[in-house]
N, C-alpha and C positions, 0 to 999 in steps of 0.2 A: 554509579548510581544503580539502585535496584528498584524494580516495580513488579507487582503481581498483576498479570494480565491473563484472563481466561483461566484463573486458578493456578498459574505457573509463574514462578519467580524468574524474572529476566534481568540481565544487565542491559541498561539502556544508556544511550549517549545523552548529551546535554539538550538535544532537540527532540528526544523521545523515540528515536529509532532503536529497535531492538538489536542487540549484538549477536544473539544466538538464533539465527534464522532457522536452523534445523528444528527448533522447538515450537515453531509457529503452527497454529491450527486455526480453524474458523472462529472458535471462542476468543482466541487472542485477537484476531482481526476485528471482531465486534467491539471489544474493549478499546482497541486502538482507534476505531472509527468514531467512538464517542468523543475523543479528544480532537478529532478532525472535522467535527460537525457533519459527519457522513453517516449518522445513525438515526433511525434504524436502517440497516442495509437491505436493499431489495435485489432482485435478480440482475439488474443492470450493474449495480455496485459489484456484485460477485463476478460478473462476466469480466469486468475490467481487472479486478484483483487477481482472478485466476489466470487471465492472459499474462499480466505483468509478472506474476510469480513463476509461471511455467517458462516464460521466456528467460527470466533471470536464471532459473535452475539449469536451463539448457545452454545458455551462452555466457553466463557469469556477469551480465550487465543488464541494466534496465532497458527496455525497448524505447526507441524514440516516440515522442507523442504522436507523430504522423502515423506510425505503425499501429499504435493503440487505436487510433481513430479508424484506420482502414480495417483492422481485424475485427473490431467490435461493431463497426457501422455507426458509431456515435461521433458526432462532431465535437470539436474542441470545447465549444461553449457548453454543451451538455455534460461533458466530462468535468468541467469546472462546477457545474451545478451539483453533480454527484459528490465531488471532492473539492470543496471551496478553496483549499490551499493548493490545489492543482494536482495534475497527474504525477509530476516528479516528486513532490513532497508528500501530499496527502495519500495518494493511491499507493505509492511505493511503501510508505510507512505502514499502511493498513495491510499490505501484502507481506509484511515482515522482511522487507529488503533493507539493506543499508542505504544511507543517503546517497542518491546518485551523484556521480562526479559532475562537476560543472554547476551544481546548485549553490546559490549563495544565500 
């Protein structure tokens, strides 16, 4: 399936995760955030997204939720307010990552 996000055409999976993470940018993130009820994005959204994305680029895996909380200083409840579908689904999708393993 294909979808235009941030003016760029992407291959996406059946759950809306982009398959070409290297084409991601902040305009893409904002379009993805609209589908995750995380729009408009504020500085807290961006802090979570950038942390998750940078961790993924460094280690090849999404960080555990506890690490996201520790590194951002946000508790789990607040992260769910920012990304109602949660850090593993919503925040990772907005950050342009593939669906984390272990998510159902």
